C-alpha positions as CSV (number, residue, x, y, z in Angstrom):
1,M,-21.7,-15.5,11.5
2,R,-22.3,-14.9,7.8
3,V,-19.1,-13.9,6.0
4,L,-18.8,-12.6,2.5
5,I,-15.3,-12.8,1.1
6,I,-14.5,-10.8,-2.1
7,Q,-11.3,-11.0,-4.1
8,G,-10.3,-8.8,-7.1
9,T,-7.9,-10.5,-9.5
10,S,-6.6,-10.2,-13.0
11,A,-8.7,-11.3,-15.9
12,T,-6.2,-14.0,-16.9
13,E,-5.0,-15.2,-13.5
14,V,-5.6,-18.9,-12.9
15,L,-4.3,-19.6,-9.4
16,S,-2.3,-17.2,-7.3
17,G,-1.0,-17.4,-3.7
18,E,-3.8,-15.1,-2.7
19,L,-6.4,-17.4,-4.1
20,V,-4.8,-20.3,-2.3
21,V,-4.9,-18.3,1.0
22,I,-8.6,-17.5,0.4
23,S,-9.4,-21.1,-0.3
24,N,-7.6,-22.2,2.9
25,E,-9.4,-19.6,5.0
26,Q,-12.8,-20.5,3.4
27,N,-12.4,-24.2,4.2
28,E,-11.4,-23.5,7.8
29,L,-14.0,-20.8,8.5
30,S,-16.8,-22.9,7.0
31,K,-16.5,-25.3,9.9
32,F,-18.0,-22.6,12.1
33,H,-19.6,-19.9,9.9
34,D,-21.6,-19.5,6.7
35,V,-19.0,-18.3,4.2
36,H,-19.4,-17.2,0.6
37,V,-16.4,-16.3,-1.7
38,E,-16.8,-14.2,-4.8
39,V,-13.9,-13.6,-7.2
40,I,-14.3,-10.5,-9.4
41,R,-12.3,-9.9,-12.5
42,P,-12.0,-6.5,-14.2
43,R,-12.8,-5.7,-17.8
44,C,-10.3,-7.1,-20.3
45,A,-9.0,-5.2,-23.3
46,S,-11.5,-6.7,-25.6
47,E,-14.4,-5.6,-23.5
48,A,-13.7,-2.0,-22.9
49,S,-11.6,0.9,-24.2
50,L,-8.5,2.1,-22.4
51,L,-10.3,5.2,-21.2
52,L,-13.1,3.1,-19.7
53,R,-10.6,0.8,-17.9
54,V,-8.8,3.8,-16.5
55,M,-12.1,5.3,-15.3
56,D,-12.8,2.0,-13.6
57,L,-9.8,2.6,-11.3
58,F,-11.7,5.5,-9.7
59,W,-15.2,4.2,-9.8
60,S,-16.7,1.0,-11.2
61,S,-20.5,1.2,-11.4
62,S,-20.7,-2.5,-12.3
63,N,-18.7,-3.6,-9.3
64,Y,-20.6,-1.2,-7.1
65,Q,-23.9,-2.8,-8.1
66,R,-22.5,-6.3,-8.0
67,V,-21.3,-5.9,-4.4
68,R,-24.7,-4.3,-3.4
69,S,-26.5,-7.3,-5.0
70,L,-24.2,-9.8,-3.2
71,I,-24.9,-8.1,0.1
72,D,-28.7,-8.1,-0.5
73,E,-28.6,-11.8,-1.5
74,F,-26.2,-13.2,1.1
75,Q,-27.0,-10.8,4.0
76,P,-23.5,-11.0,5.5
77,D,-22.5,-9.8,9.0
78,L,-19.3,-8.5,7.4
79,V,-17.5,-8.2,4.1
80,H,-13.9,-9.3,3.9
81,F,-12.1,-7.9,0.9
82,H,-8.7,-9.1,-0.2
83,T,-7.1,-7.3,-3.1
84,I,-9.1,-4.3,-4.2
85,S,-6.7,-2.0,-6.2
86,P,-6.5,-1.9,-9.2
87,Y,-9.2,-4.5,-10.0
88,L,-12.3,-3.4,-8.1
89,S,-12.0,0.3,-7.3
90,V,-13.0,2.0,-4.0
91,S,-16.6,1.8,-5.2
92,V,-16.9,-1.7,-3.6
93,L,-16.1,-0.3,-0.2
94,V,-18.7,2.4,-0.6
95,A,-21.3,-0.2,-1.6
96,A,-20.6,-2.1,1.7
97,K,-20.6,1.1,3.8
98,I,-23.9,2.2,2.3
99,K,-25.4,-1.2,3.2
100,G,-24.1,-0.7,6.8
101,V,-21.9,-3.8,6.7
102,P,-18.6,-3.8,8.5
103,V,-15.6,-4.1,6.2
104,I,-12.2,-5.8,6.5
105,Q,-9.4,-5.7,4.0
106,T,-6.3,-8.0,3.9
107,L,-3.2,-6.3,2.7
108,H,-1.5,-8.9,0.6
109,N,0.6,-6.4,-1.3
110,M,1.7,-2.8,-1.4
111,R,-1.0,-1.5,-3.9
112,W,-2.1,1.4,-1.6
113,L,1.6,2.6,-1.3
114,C,3.2,1.7,-4.6
115,V,1.6,2.0,-8.0
116,E,3.6,-1.1,-9.1
117,G,2.3,-3.0,-6.1
118,G,5.5,-4.9,-5.2
119,F,8.2,-2.4,-4.4
120,Y,10.0,-3.1,-7.7
121,R,11.6,-0.8,-10.3
122,N,14.2,-1.2,-12.9
123,G,15.1,-4.7,-11.9
124,Q,15.5,-4.1,-8.2
125,Y,13.8,-3.5,-4.9
126,C,12.5,0.1,-4.5
127,N,10.5,1.6,-1.6
128,E,10.9,5.2,-2.5
129,C,7.2,5.9,-2.3
130,V,6.9,4.9,1.3
131,Q,6.1,8.0,3.4
132,T,5.3,9.9,0.2
133,C,2.1,10.3,-1.9
134,G,3.7,8.0,-4.5
135,W,4.5,10.6,-7.2
136,R,7.9,9.0,-8.0
137,G,6.0,6.0,-9.3
138,V,4.3,8.3,-11.9
139,V,7.6,9.9,-12.9
140,N,9.2,6.4,-13.4
141,G,6.1,4.9,-15.0
142,C,6.3,2.0,-12.6
143,S,2.9,0.5,-13.5
144,K,2.7,-0.2,-17.2
145,G,3.8,3.3,-18.1
146,R,3.1,6.8,-16.9
147,F,-0.5,7.0,-17.9
148,A,-1.6,3.9,-15.9
149,S,0.7,5.0,-13.0
150,L,-0.9,8.4,-13.0
151,G,-4.4,6.8,-12.7
152,L,-3.4,4.7,-9.7
153,F,-1.6,7.7,-8.1
154,L,-4.7,9.9,-8.4
155,V,-6.8,7.1,-6.9
156,N,-4.5,7.2,-3.8
157,I,-4.6,11.0,-3.7
158,L,-8.4,11.2,-3.9
159,F,-9.3,8.5,-1.5
160,R,-6.3,7.6,0.8
161,Y,-4.9,11.0,1.4
162,S,-8.3,12.7,1.7
163,G,-8.9,10.4,4.7
164,R,-12.1,9.0,3.0
165,F,-10.5,5.6,2.5
166,F,-9.9,4.9,6.2
167,S,-13.5,5.7,7.0
168,L,-14.6,2.9,4.6
169,V,-12.5,0.1,6.2
170,D,-13.0,-1.0,9.8
171,K,-9.9,-3.1,10.0
172,F,-6.9,-3.9,7.9
173,I,-5.1,-7.3,8.2
174,A,-1.4,-7.2,7.3
175,V,0.0,-10.6,6.2
176,S,3.4,-9.8,7.9
177,D,5.1,-7.4,10.3
178,F,6.9,-6.0,7.2
179,V,3.6,-5.1,5.6
180,R,2.2,-3.5,8.7
181,E,5.4,-1.4,9.2
182,Q,5.4,-0.1,5.6
183,H,1.7,0.9,5.8
184,L,2.1,2.6,9.2
185,K,5.0,4.6,7.8
186,S,2.7,5.7,5.1
187,G,0.0,7.1,7.4
188,F,-2.3,4.1,8.0
189,P,-4.0,4.4,11.4
190,T,-2.1,2.2,14.0
191,K,-5.3,1.0,15.6
192,K,-6.8,-0.2,12.3
193,I,-4.0,-2.6,11.3
194,E,-3.4,-6.1,12.8
195,V,-0.9,-8.7,11.7
196,N,-2.2,-12.2,10.8
197,N,0.2,-14.4,8.9
198,N,-1.2,-16.6,6.1
199,G,-1.9,-20.0,7.7
200,I,-0.8,-23.3,6.3
201,P,-3.2,-26.4,6.4
202,L,-0.6,-28.6,8.1
203,L,-2.8,-31.6,8.7
204,S,-3.7,-31.8,5.0
205,I,-0.1,-31.5,4.0
206,E,1.0,-34.3,6.4
207,N,-1.9,-36.6,5.5
208,M,-1.3,-36.3,1.7
209,G,2.3,-37.6,2.0
210,F,4.0,-34.7,0.2
211,E,7.1,-34.8,2.4
212,K,9.5,-37.3,1.0
213,P,12.3,-39.2,2.9
214,W,15.6,-37.4,2.8
215,K,17.4,-40.5,1.3
216,I,15.5,-40.0,-2.0
217,R,15.5,-36.2,-2.2
218,R,17.3,-34.6,-5.1
219,G,17.7,-31.1,-6.6
220,V,16.1,-27.7,-6.1
221,A,12.7,-26.3,-6.9
222,F,11.3,-22.8,-7.8
223,A,7.6,-22.2,-7.7
224,G,5.9,-18.9,-8.7
225,R,5.7,-16.4,-11.5
226,V,8.7,-16.8,-13.8
227,S,9.7,-13.2,-14.1
228,T,12.6,-10.9,-13.6
229,A,10.9,-9.5,-10.5
230,K,10.7,-13.0,-9.0
231,G,14.3,-13.8,-9.8
232,A,14.5,-15.3,-13.2
233,S,18.0,-14.1,-13.7
234,V,19.1,-16.0,-10.6
235,L,17.5,-19.1,-11.9
236,Q,19.4,-18.8,-15.2
237,H,22.6,-18.4,-13.3
238,L,21.8,-21.5,-11.2
239,M,21.1,-23.7,-14.3
240,T,24.8,-23.8,-15.3
241,K,26.2,-24.2,-11.8
242,T,24.7,-27.6,-10.8
243,D,23.8,-30.9,-12.6
244,Q,21.2,-31.8,-10.0
245,P,17.6,-31.6,-11.0
246,I,16.1,-28.1,-11.2
247,H,12.3,-27.9,-11.1
248,I,10.8,-24.6,-12.4
249,I,7.1,-24.5,-11.6
250,G,4.8,-21.8,-13.0
251,D,4.5,-19.5,-15.9
252,G,5.4,-15.9,-16.7
253,P,7.2,-13.6,-19.2
254,E,10.6,-15.2,-18.6
255,R,9.6,-18.9,-18.9
256,V,10.1,-19.1,-22.6
257,P,13.5,-17.3,-22.6
258,L,14.7,-19.6,-19.8
259,Q,13.5,-22.7,-21.7
260,Q,15.4,-21.5,-24.8
261,F,18.5,-20.9,-22.8
262,S,18.2,-24.4,-21.3
263,Q,17.8,-26.0,-24.7
264,Q,20.6,-24.0,-26.3
265,N,23.0,-25.1,-23.5
266,H,21.7,-28.7,-23.4
267,L,20.7,-28.5,-19.8
268,A,18.7,-31.7,-19.5
269,H,18.6,-31.5,-15.7
270,V,16.3,-28.4,-15.9
271,K,12.6,-29.3,-15.9
272,F,9.9,-26.7,-16.8
273,W,6.5,-27.8,-15.4
274,G,4.4,-24.7,-16.3
275,K,1.1,-24.3,-14.5
276,I,0.4,-27.4,-12.4
277,S,-2.0,-28.0,-9.5
278,H,-1.3,-26.9,-6.0
279,Q,-1.0,-30.5,-4.9
280,Q,1.5,-31.3,-7.6
281,T,3.5,-28.2,-6.5
282,L,3.6,-29.4,-2.9
283,D,4.6,-32.9,-4.0
284,L,7.6,-31.4,-5.9
285,L,8.5,-29.0,-3.0
286,G,8.6,-32.0,-0.7
287,S,10.9,-34.1,-2.9
288,V,13.8,-31.7,-3.3
289,V,16.8,-30.8,-1.1
290,C,15.9,-27.1,-1.0
291,S,13.6,-24.6,-2.7
292,I,14.7,-21.2,-3.9
293,V,12.8,-17.9,-3.7
294,P,15.1,-15.4,-5.4
295,S,12.7,-12.4,-5.5
296,Q,14.1,-9.0,-6.5
297,C,10.8,-7.3,-5.4
298,G,9.4,-6.6,-1.9
299,E,7.8,-9.9,-1.0
300,T,5.2,-9.4,1.7
301,F,4.8,-13.0,2.8
302,S,6.0,-15.9,0.6
303,L,3.4,-18.8,0.7
304,V,5.8,-21.0,-1.3
305,A,8.5,-20.4,1.3
306,A,6.2,-21.2,4.2
307,E,4.9,-24.3,2.5
308,S,8.4,-25.5,1.8
309,L,9.3,-25.1,5.4
310,A,6.1,-27.1,6.4
311,L,7.5,-29.9,4.2
312,G,10.9,-29.8,6.0
313,T,12.5,-28.3,2.9
314,P,15.0,-25.5,3.6
315,V,14.6,-22.2,1.6
316,V,17.3,-20.2,-0.1
317,A,15.8,-16.7,-0.3
318,S,16.5,-13.1,-1.0
319,D,17.2,-11.0,2.1
320,I,14.2,-8.7,1.3
321,G,10.9,-7.7,2.8
322,G,8.5,-10.1,4.6
323,L,10.3,-13.1,2.9
324,A,13.5,-12.3,4.9
325,D,11.5,-11.9,8.1
326,L,10.1,-15.4,7.6
327,I,13.5,-17.0,7.1
328,K,15.1,-15.2,10.0
329,Q,12.3,-16.0,12.4
330,S,12.0,-19.6,11.4
331,G,15.7,-20.4,11.0
332,G,14.7,-22.6,8.1
333,G,16.8,-21.3,5.4
334,V,19.7,-19.3,4.0
335,L,19.5,-15.6,2.9
336,F,21.5,-13.9,0.2
337,E,21.6,-10.3,-1.0
338,P,19.1,-9.9,-3.9
339,K,21.8,-8.9,-6.4
340,D,24.4,-11.4,-5.1
341,F,23.7,-14.2,-7.6
342,D,26.9,-16.0,-6.7
343,G,25.8,-15.9,-3.0
344,A,22.6,-17.6,-4.0
345,I,24.3,-20.3,-6.0
346,E,26.8,-20.9,-3.2
347,A,23.9,-21.4,-0.7
348,V,22.1,-23.8,-3.0
349,T,25.1,-25.9,-3.9
350,R,26.2,-26.2,-0.3
351,L,22.8,-27.6,0.7
352,L,22.8,-29.9,-2.3
353,G,26.3,-31.1,-1.4
354,F,25.5,-31.6,2.3
355,P,21.9,-33.0,2.5
356,S,22.3,-33.8,6.2
357,E,22.8,-30.0,6.9
358,A,19.8,-29.3,4.6
359,E,17.7,-31.8,6.6
360,Q,18.7,-30.2,9.9
361,I,17.9,-26.6,8.7
362,G,14.6,-27.9,7.1
363,G,13.7,-29.5,10.4
364,I,14.1,-26.2,12.3
365,G,11.9,-24.4,9.8
366,K,9.3,-27.1,10.0
367,R,9.0,-26.9,13.8
368,F,8.6,-23.1,13.5
369,V,5.8,-23.4,11.0
370,F,3.9,-26.0,13.1
371,E,4.3,-23.8,16.1
372,H,3.4,-20.5,14.6
373,L,1.8,-20.7,11.1
374,S,-0.9,-23.3,11.3
375,L,-4.2,-22.6,9.5
376,K,-6.0,-23.3,12.7
377,Q,-4.1,-20.6,14.6
378,S,-4.5,-18.1,11.7
379,T,-8.2,-18.7,11.5
380,E,-8.7,-18.4,15.3
381,K,-7.1,-14.9,15.1
382,L,-9.1,-14.0,12.0
383,Q,-12.3,-14.9,13.9
384,K,-11.3,-12.6,16.7
385,I,-10.7,-9.8,14.3
386,Y,-14.2,-10.5,12.8
387,E,-15.8,-10.3,16.2
388,S,-14.0,-7.0,16.9
389,V,-15.8,-5.3,14.0
390,V,-19.2,-6.9,14.1
């Protein structure tokens, strides 16, 4: 089978969880199929006017032509899109449909339901636009102000609520039960959505020796976008509550303020790593007593949490969205209410103080991941989905 995988991503993004998932799937699928991955970035501010970038939300002639050319060149049996809105526009779906190629889209986020994309508003979780056309997102200016929010809202109105959108996609893949449920509540056809969790390349993780012995493990790690939506306020609270190592991996708008706070308070145990390789991230996640995923937004499926569990590292996480489902199903961590910062600190400090308990919880989570979230299992299900539309 010839598979063309297309991902829309921001012009500045280096490595996201979605790109890691796509790379993992490509490596596994390539054992059996001919796979080509194309990453398409939108116009940046220096390349186009604001009006032209807004128009691209509705229809991108350049992306339409690019997808048609890719199909002509690669001659795929199907096109598997990952993130489409707001980077590519529905024009890419039309291009595939006109070429008569079956289309699949993986739902990594809530872009078709929420103009912000992550169920997040004013510093907290918000799913008010589920079961609506999303007009509240425009009123609240949830996506970089009301003008941009209006554009995304109108895209949904024109394509999704007209029914045209569903005729362009043969099958949707939800990365968690939570994602599927929210889309079904918002009118997505039941028969067109299947759940396939992001798979973890377990053999690679084991063979690379990322998981460290418990007798030398120390501290806690956070990996992801350093932002308020991802729980930067929880991290700041944690910094002053323990003297064990705190590893903050990643970049984002709150990284510099957190570094300044750390320096002003002489918190030498806090280490900011910035953007590092995926292998380095796994090495750190496998060396700590626990990881923390303190998201305040609607996480759909936390790859960092799943990878931590695969390394036997328990996860302290917000009781929210698909993240909470993963922790509850696996038994590999401790949940806290998103706004209960003290509850988060209590969970972390307990695991740090009782590493034997942390090792036990981490072991339970690891067994779950090896039984249910292997890349091999995920790819086998993905292939069945492919076969159902070809």
